[in-house]
Wavefront OBJ file of the C-alpha trace (Angstrom):
o trace
v -2.124 35.116 12.934
v -4.304 32.035 13.266
v -3.004 28.474 13.684
v -4.577 26.058 11.206
v -6.923 23.624 12.986
v -10.550 22.520 12.848
v -11.338 24.968 15.626
v -9.972 27.987 13.746
v -11.441 27.295 10.292
v -14.441 29.598 10.620
v -12.276 32.502 11.736
v -9.811 32.373 8.842
v -9.444 35.154 6.306
v -12.267 35.595 3.796
v -9.784 35.495 0.912
v -8.877 31.927 1.802
v -11.135 29.106 0.585
v -12.207 26.635 3.257
v -14.011 23.293 3.407
v -17.764 23.847 3.186
v -18.463 20.316 4.398
v -18.571 18.838 7.878
v -15.205 17.122 8.306
v -16.420 15.284 11.391
v -18.885 13.405 9.185
v -16.208 12.151 6.779
v -15.025 8.541 6.808
v -11.816 7.225 5.266
v -12.327 5.104 2.175
v -8.771 5.618 0.880
v -5.427 4.900 2.511
v -2.632 6.798 0.795
v 1.102 6.077 1.033
v 3.388 9.045 0.385
v 1.661 12.225 1.556
v 3.987 14.728 -0.057
v 3.396 17.958 -1.904
v 2.201 16.375 -5.117
v -0.444 14.184 -3.501
v -1.769 17.141 -1.554
v -1.895 19.345 -4.680
v -3.494 16.619 -6.765
v -5.487 13.610 -5.514
v -6.388 15.195 -2.165
v -7.390 18.395 -3.992
v -9.712 16.503 -6.364
v -11.408 14.815 -3.410
v -11.770 18.136 -1.615
v -13.584 19.472 -4.690
v -15.963 16.520 -4.652
v -16.622 16.889 -0.943
v -17.358 20.574 -1.395
v -19.984 19.536 -3.959
v -21.611 17.243 -1.395
v -20.049 14.095 -2.836
v -17.535 11.419 -1.753
v -17.888 11.970 2.000
v -17.086 8.289 2.565
v -13.917 8.565 0.472
v -11.744 10.686 2.750
v -8.034 9.911 2.966
v -5.984 8.353 5.735
v -2.365 9.194 4.964
v 0.513 6.854 5.787
v 4.218 7.589 6.144
v 6.739 4.759 5.918
v 10.123 6.475 5.697
v 11.915 8.044 8.689
v 11.593 11.471 7.080
v 7.805 11.148 7.173
v 7.858 11.668 10.953
v 7.857 15.420 10.344
v 4.713 15.195 8.236
v 3.100 13.219 11.053
v 3.883 16.035 13.494
v 2.455 18.720 11.209
v -0.645 16.703 10.346
v -1.386 15.950 13.993
v -0.939 19.584 14.994
v -3.171 20.865 12.165
v -5.923 18.206 12.244
v -4.587 17.109 8.835
v -5.501 20.469 7.298
v -3.128 22.380 5.032
v -3.151 25.355 2.689
v -2.910 24.827 -1.073
v -1.701 27.929 -2.919
v -2.056 28.130 -6.697
v 0.500 30.512 -8.216
v -0.788 32.014 -11.447
v 1.490 33.315 -14.232
v 0.242 36.882 -13.644
v 1.501 36.796 -10.065
v -1.874 36.371 -8.377
v -2.295 33.594 -5.817
v -5.337 31.574 -4.856
v -5.340 29.902 -1.457
v -7.595 27.157 -0.168
v -7.552 24.992 2.939
v -7.882 21.330 1.931
v -9.831 19.064 4.274
v -10.001 15.696 2.497
v -7.237 14.082 4.565
v -8.650 13.166 7.993
v -5.960 10.992 9.555
v -2.236 10.306 9.267
v -0.436 7.191 10.493
v 3.331 6.818 10.813
v 3.993 3.161 10.074
v 7.311 2.777 11.975
v 5.514 3.741 15.191
v 2.602 1.333 14.759
v 2.618 -0.904 11.674
v -0.289 -2.890 13.099
v -2.530 0.200 13.036
v -1.711 0.774 9.374
v -2.396 -2.844 8.446
v -5.699 -2.961 10.312
v -6.803 0.301 8.742
v -6.370 -1.194 5.280
v -7.919 -4.483 6.354
v -11.121 -2.743 7.451
v -14.115 -2.988 5.125
v -14.437 0.821 4.956
v -11.197 1.100 2.956
v -11.699 0.373 -0.730
v -8.682 2.036 -2.346
v -5.022 2.115 -1.339
v -3.193 4.747 -3.378
v 0.486 5.496 -3.828
v 2.818 8.394 -4.543
v 6.042 6.771 -3.400
v 8.283 8.064 -6.246
v 9.877 5.960 -8.949
v 12.319 4.410 -6.480
v 9.536 3.191 -4.200
v 8.602 0.308 -6.489
v 11.811 -1.596 -5.811
v 12.505 -2.859 -9.308
v 15.764 -3.260 -11.146
v 16.098 -0.414 -13.622
v 17.356 -2.576 -16.476
v 15.606 -5.923 -15.988
v 12.419 -4.494 -14.457
v 12.333 -7.381 -11.966
v 11.488 -7.053 -8.286
v 14.583 -6.604 -6.110
v 14.237 -9.352 -3.519
v 17.693 -8.540 -2.126
v 16.638 -5.165 -0.740
v 17.444 -5.445 3.007
v 14.047 -4.133 4.081
v 12.321 -6.556 1.743
v 14.435 -9.408 3.120
v 13.319 -8.365 6.604
v 9.647 -8.226 5.623
v 9.773 -11.691 4.091
v 10.783 -13.253 7.403
v 7.958 -15.141 9.184
v 6.244 -12.947 11.761
v 8.252 -9.804 10.909
v 6.593 -6.445 11.557
v 6.559 -4.898 8.065
v 8.892 -2.011 7.264
v 8.007 -1.559 3.605
v 4.955 -0.502 1.668
v 4.990 -3.988 0.149
v 4.951 -5.688 3.517
v 2.201 -3.484 4.932
v -0.148 -3.668 1.953
v 0.381 -7.372 1.354
v -0.356 -8.235 4.983
v -3.549 -6.176 4.804
v -4.593 -8.046 1.659
v -3.825 -11.365 3.361
v -6.070 -10.470 6.268
v -8.878 -9.395 3.965
v -8.663 -12.705 2.141
v -8.655 -14.564 5.462
v -11.692 -12.596 6.665
v -13.664 -13.054 3.462
v -13.417 -9.374 2.443
v -12.942 -8.376 -1.160
v -9.547 -6.802 -1.888
v -9.129 -3.071 -2.211
v -7.857 -1.459 -5.402
v -4.183 -0.439 -5.448
v -4.016 2.874 -7.345
v -0.586 4.187 -8.302
v -0.282 7.936 -8.927
v 3.464 7.951 -9.650
v 5.287 9.130 -12.764
v 6.097 5.708 -14.154
v 5.023 4.365 -17.520
v 2.343 1.770 -16.846
v 2.364 2.651 -13.155
v -0.496 0.285 -12.392
v 1.124 -2.528 -14.349
v 4.415 -1.931 -12.524
v 2.638 -1.901 -9.162
v 0.850 -5.138 -10.038
v 4.114 -6.838 -10.984
v 5.982 -5.678 -7.876
v 3.245 -6.375 -5.319
v 2.458 -9.744 -6.870
v 6.151 -10.634 -6.792
v 6.444 -9.710 -3.121
v 3.233 -11.533 -2.201
v 4.408 -14.640 -4.073
v 7.702 -14.625 -2.201
v 5.751 -14.363 1.030
v 3.166 -17.003 0.130
v 2.729 -18.559 -3.311
v -1.028 -18.923 -2.930
v -1.382 -15.351 -1.724
v 0.589 -14.127 -4.721
v -1.746 -15.980 -7.072
v -4.775 -14.491 -5.274
v -3.366 -10.962 -5.567
v -2.632 -11.456 -9.265
v -6.159 -12.682 -9.925
v -8.221 -10.409 -7.698
v -6.534 -7.058 -6.966
v -7.074 -4.264 -9.530
v -4.109 -2.006 -10.310
v -5.435 0.745 -12.622
v -2.964 2.753 -14.661
v -3.032 6.519 -14.419
v -1.352 9.667 -15.692
v -0.979 12.554 -13.272
v 0.306 16.066 -13.865
v 0.765 19.199 -11.801
v 4.036 21.010 -11.171
v 4.442 21.138 -7.399
v 7.725 22.580 -6.118
v 9.160 21.745 -2.725
v 7.637 24.005 -0.057
v 10.087 26.693 1.078
v 10.252 28.885 4.155
v 9.364 31.779 1.862
v 6.147 29.938 0.968
v 5.289 29.501 4.643
v 5.951 33.170 5.256
v 3.845 34.206 2.259
v 0.906 32.112 3.499
v 1.222 33.774 6.891
v 1.376 37.286 5.434
v -1.277 36.972 2.719
v -3.781 34.684 4.409
v -3.015 35.151 8.090
v -2.475 31.428 8.628
v 0.277 29.656 10.511
v 0.746 26.540 8.390
v 3.698 24.252 9.090
v 3.605 22.652 5.640
v 1.552 24.450 2.968
v 1.714 23.323 -0.660
v 2.286 25.550 -3.691
v 1.560 24.590 -7.283
v 0.838 25.819 -10.783
v -2.752 26.292 -11.991
v -2.555 23.420 -14.510
v -3.836 20.030 -13.361
v -4.510 16.749 -15.152
v -5.422 13.226 -14.112
v -6.186 10.470 -16.614
v -7.301 7.265 -14.920
v -8.199 3.771 -16.012
v -11.680 2.927 -14.714
v -10.841 -0.394 -13.070
v -11.829 -0.665 -9.397
v -12.944 -3.611 -7.285
v -15.057 -1.839 -4.656
v -16.178 1.330 -6.369
v -14.519 4.742 -6.481
v -15.313 8.387 -5.893
v -17.074 10.114 -8.825
v -13.734 11.486 -9.999
v -15.138 12.510 -13.381
v -17.249 15.173 -11.631
v -14.011 16.879 -10.537
v -12.515 16.848 -14.031
v -10.632 13.534 -14.006
v -10.556 11.800 -17.397
v -11.733 8.186 -17.005
v -10.484 6.189 -19.992
v -10.027 2.628 -21.187
v -6.379 3.081 -22.162
v -4.092 5.472 -20.291
v -0.921 4.650 -22.229
v -1.099 7.358 -24.929
v -1.579 10.039 -22.261
v 1.155 8.782 -19.966
v 3.691 8.466 -22.790
v 2.842 12.013 -23.842
v 3.461 13.311 -20.355
v 6.550 11.252 -19.527
v 8.355 11.894 -22.815
v 7.318 15.523 -23.299
v 6.956 17.088 -19.855
v 9.101 14.877 -17.635
v 11.886 14.288 -20.140
v 11.916 18.016 -20.948
v 12.432 18.716 -17.263
v 15.557 16.584 -17.566
v 16.465 18.453 -20.730
v 16.438 21.773 -18.928
v 17.672 21.002 -15.431
v 21.294 19.841 -15.928
v 22.103 22.214 -18.784
v 20.439 25.043 -16.862
v 22.202 24.343 -13.584
v 25.582 24.082 -15.273
v 24.963 27.443 -16.958
v 24.251 29.102 -13.631
v 20.453 29.076 -13.498
v 18.709 27.772 -10.377
v 15.005 27.904 -11.276
v 13.015 26.292 -14.076
v 11.443 29.575 -15.166
v 14.888 31.138 -15.696
v 15.759 28.350 -18.113
v 12.421 28.310 -19.939
v 12.495 32.083 -20.407
v 15.896 31.843 -22.133
v 15.104 31.528 -25.881
v 18.107 29.244 -26.453
v 16.876 26.718 -23.923
v 13.221 27.036 -24.927
v 14.072 26.305 -28.567
v 16.185 23.318 -27.545
v 13.268 21.882 -25.563
v 10.817 22.440 -28.419
v 13.224 20.832 -30.883
v 13.643 17.835 -28.572
v 9.886 17.492 -28.204
v 9.093 17.979 -31.899
v 11.896 15.967 -33.476
v 12.784 13.244 -30.990
v 9.960 12.698 -28.485
v 6.846 13.210 -30.627
v 7.814 10.607 -33.272
v 7.780 7.960 -30.496
v 4.224 8.773 -29.375
v 0.889 7.228 -30.242
v -2.091 9.436 -31.167
v -3.524 10.960 -27.986
v -7.337 11.212 -28.120
v -8.600 14.717 -27.460
v -5.127 16.285 -27.243
v -3.548 18.685 -29.746
v 0.126 17.842 -29.257
v 1.421 21.063 -30.796
v -0.669 23.090 -28.356
v 0.340 20.810 -25.482
v 4.050 21.300 -26.189
v 3.780 25.080 -26.383
v 1.753 25.048 -23.182
v 4.589 23.171 -21.486
v 7.019 26.002 -22.226
v 4.483 28.457 -20.798
v 4.099 26.328 -17.675
v 7.844 26.007 -17.205
v 8.147 29.800 -17.596
v 5.806 30.610 -14.684
v 8.227 32.572 -12.502
v 5.909 32.596 -9.505
v 5.958 28.821 -9.127
v 9.724 29.032 -8.558
v 10.327 25.373 -9.296
v 13.958 24.668 -8.457
v 16.351 22.952 -10.817
v 17.688 21.060 -7.801
v 14.317 19.319 -7.478
v 14.300 18.406 -11.154
v 17.903 17.163 -11.013
v 17.282 14.830 -8.062
v 17.047 11.043 -8.377
v 18.137 11.081 -11.999
v 18.969 7.376 -12.070
v 15.302 6.665 -11.392
v 14.038 9.228 -13.897
v 16.273 9.223 -16.972
v 15.850 5.464 -17.660
v 12.047 5.768 -17.615
v 11.464 9.141 -19.232
v 14.281 9.742 -21.709
v 16.035 6.483 -22.573
v 12.898 4.923 -24.127
v 12.915 7.826 -26.595
v 16.565 7.075 -27.382
v 15.959 3.359 -27.910
v 12.913 3.802 -30.156
v 14.697 6.361 -32.322
v 17.794 4.181 -32.551
v 15.614 1.322 -33.746
v 13.673 3.466 -36.217
v 16.543 5.584 -37.497
v 15.231 8.718 -35.827
v 17.158 11.650 -34.396
v 18.911 11.126 -31.046
v 21.541 13.833 -30.697
v 19.470 16.059 -28.392
v 18.551 13.135 -26.136
v 22.175 12.005 -26.066
v 23.185 15.550 -25.139
v 20.743 15.505 -22.210
v 22.422 12.341 -20.951
v 25.801 14.035 -21.385
v 24.576 17.060 -19.410
v 23.625 14.707 -16.567
v 27.100 13.156 -16.683
v 28.706 16.608 -16.579
v 26.384 17.663 -13.709
v 27.469 14.618 -11.698
v 31.040 15.883 -11.734
v 29.784 17.944 -8.802
v 30.546 21.524 -9.877
v 28.914 23.938 -12.313
v 30.709 25.998 -14.941
v 31.421 28.747 -12.432
v 33.046 26.271 -10.049
v 30.152 26.272 -7.586
v 29.626 22.912 -5.867
v 26.635 20.788 -6.859
v 24.904 18.609 -4.287
v 23.964 15.484 -6.219
v 20.880 13.729 -4.829
v 20.557 10.216 -6.204
v 20.308 6.667 -4.881
v 23.329 5.824 -7.080
v 25.203 8.988 -6.197
v 28.493 7.317 -5.232
v 29.079 5.125 -8.314
v 27.745 7.773 -10.710
v 29.890 10.563 -9.296
v 32.908 8.259 -9.257
v 32.334 7.500 -12.939
v 31.816 11.193 -13.730
v 35.084 12.045 -11.974
v 36.958 9.790 -14.434
v 35.238 10.819 -17.642
v 37.662 13.506 -18.761
v 40.192 10.687 -19.110
v 37.653 7.905 -19.768
v 34.857 9.589 -21.771
v 32.516 6.562 -21.661
v 32.868 5.777 -17.950
v 29.485 7.288 -17.022
v 27.373 5.422 -19.581
v 29.243 2.171 -18.894
v 26.920 1.646 -15.910
v 24.669 -1.072 -17.334
v 22.368 -0.919 -14.309
v 21.270 2.497 -15.556
v 21.959 2.472 -19.303
v 21.666 -1.187 -20.246
v 23.297 -1.903 -23.601
v 23.410 1.670 -24.909
v 27.178 1.590 -24.400
v 27.258 -0.972 -27.222
v 25.434 1.254 -29.721
v 27.891 3.154 -31.895
v 25.436 5.875 -32.929
v 24.450 6.694 -29.360
v 28.046 6.581 -28.141
v 29.144 8.967 -30.898
v 26.360 11.491 -30.174
v 26.929 11.287 -26.426
v 30.706 11.631 -26.745
v 30.413 14.685 -28.997
v 28.039 16.403 -26.564
v 30.146 15.603 -23.519
v 33.299 16.871 -25.192
v 31.502 20.092 -26.113
v 30.262 20.538 -22.542
v 33.817 20.176 -21.266
v 35.338 22.482 -23.880
v 32.639 25.091 -24.491
v 29.998 24.849 -21.759
v 26.241 24.342 -21.714
v 25.066 27.247 -23.849
v 27.552 26.717 -26.659
v 26.697 23.026 -26.655
v 23.007 23.867 -27.095
v 23.865 26.232 -29.962
v 25.794 23.431 -31.637
v 22.649 21.301 -31.536
v 20.523 23.825 -33.429
v 19.532 22.867 -36.929
l 1 2 3 4 5 6 7 8 9 10 11 12 13 14 15 16 17 18 19 20 21 22 23 24 25 26 27 28 29 30 31 32 33 34 35 36 37 38 39 40 41 42 43 44 45 46 47 48 49 50 51 52 53 54 55 56 57 58 59 60 61 62 63 64 65 66 67 68 69 70 71 72 73 74 75 76 77 78 79 80 81 82 83 84 85 86 87 88 89 90 91 92 93 94 95 96 97 98 99 100 101 102 103 104 105 106 107 108 109 110 111 112 113 114 115 116 117 118 119 120 121 122 123 124 125 126 127 128 129 130 131 132 133 134 135 136 137 138 139 140 141 142 143 144 145 146 147 148 149 150 151 152 153 154 155 156 157 158 159 160 161 162 163 164 165 166 167 168 169 170 171 172 173 174 175 176 177 178 179 180 181 182 183 184 185 186 187 188 189 190 191 192 193 194 195 196 197 198 199 200 201 202 203 204 205 206 207 208 209 210 211 212 213 214 215 216 217 218 219 220 221 222 223 224 225 226 227 228 229 230 231 232 233 234 235 236 237 238 239 240 241 242 243 244 245 246 247 248 249 250 251 252 253 254 255 256 257 258 259 260 261 262 263 264 265 266 267 268 269 270 271 272 273 274 275 276 277 278 279 280 281 282 283 284 285 286 287 288 289 290 291 292 293 294 295 296 297 298 299 300 301 302 303 304 305 306 307 308 309 310 311 312 313 314 315 316 317 318 319 320 321 322 323 324 325 326 327 328 329 330 331 332 333 334 335 336 337 338 339 340 341 342 343 344 345 346 347 348 349 350 351 352 353 354 355 356 357 358 359 360 361 362 363 364 365 366 367 368 369 370 371 372 373 374 375 376 377 378 379 380 381 382 383 384 385 386 387 388 389 390 391 392 393 394 395 396 397 398 399 400 401 402 403 404 405 406 407 408 409 410 411 412 413 414 415 416 417 418 419 420 421 422 423 424 425 426 427 428 429 430 431 432 433 434 435 436 437 438 439 440 441 442 443 444 445 446 447 448 449 450 451 452 453 454 455 456 457 458 459 460 461 462 463 464 465 466 467 468 469 470 471 472 473 474 475 476 477 478 479 480 481 482 483 484 485 486 487 488 489 490
């Protein structure tokens, strides 16, 4: 079995795709924060395609890790010359493997924040991109305002402090570029947030203004923050995936990535210093991303929430198990057709009926083995952005809400910490403690969970939502997940 390095590339199995370009001739034009599975199955993959076509060789990626957990990625990237295996798992069980070579460096910011800042401040870097998850933008989930009380932010705002946060690192790099007479880079968010570029603009401008009022004004006026919509189901890499890569492709890869065959990237064409020719790799460059992102957030992402809590409570552990159950599949289609779709704008070039049916097919791909635990994680960041806007629009317009309210109730029941068979549930959420404490009281205080205004805002004051939520929660307690879903059928 071969280790995965530059030196071993030519000797790898013939059934494994490999970079056809000279990696030593690449230069980094992009610094990317958050080099996880999704980034490596998506943006880095698109760039690898371009490079294989003889394009974008000055747009390679320098990855950056900020969180303590990113130290492991640093170790793997250093050992493997930043190479990794991307495995596409097709619905028929076949797998396509390719070594991706578009990432050429990886910096771990806690070890050397100065190196990260200077990398971004160099004139070669023209884009700084982000996949830092919904929680990485540091905004209050009800007000949408920047959280200046975050301890790491407080630290970074101190004069002369070595930055700990993405905000501190990127803002200092922008300050140095301004000081040196260099044009600012583009900040390109690739996270699942509605208006991700607009959110990034608001948060980075707020931080920069707190640091230096004039700098904040300069960032607001000069730094582009294009919106984008990104889509590819990318489960957490398992030991089984590592073993499969070793057995099928003969490669020892410390952190391969597995994904579904579907991919989509819709991107606003707004860049200060140019961009790679993304359109030649299939990226849709558009003037207005919003219709596409609302489609994805309210249909795909919210449907993930619709399946994960109900499914886990019922004893399922993988997304495909849920999607292959006709009861659950019909519930998801009914949610999409009757509650989510009425809140959407027309989506140019997209047949929504086909898109929704394709989602069920994607969810049903048993070879992807997407875990419900992954979909259930960080719910307090996800539900308010993906599902609750559907609830609020339908409340305002007199639309249906009982399926959406039931999804919220399934989350509340999940946060009680045990499924219907009595098996413990490990809740992963930044608000785990207060949410689980509220869930523990809800059999006696049925509205305790949705009384958290930080998450739910004023929905507790809406009689129609409270009634639908209460009915669903009571049914979950009395009859379980499957009977509750049957009660929601028309």
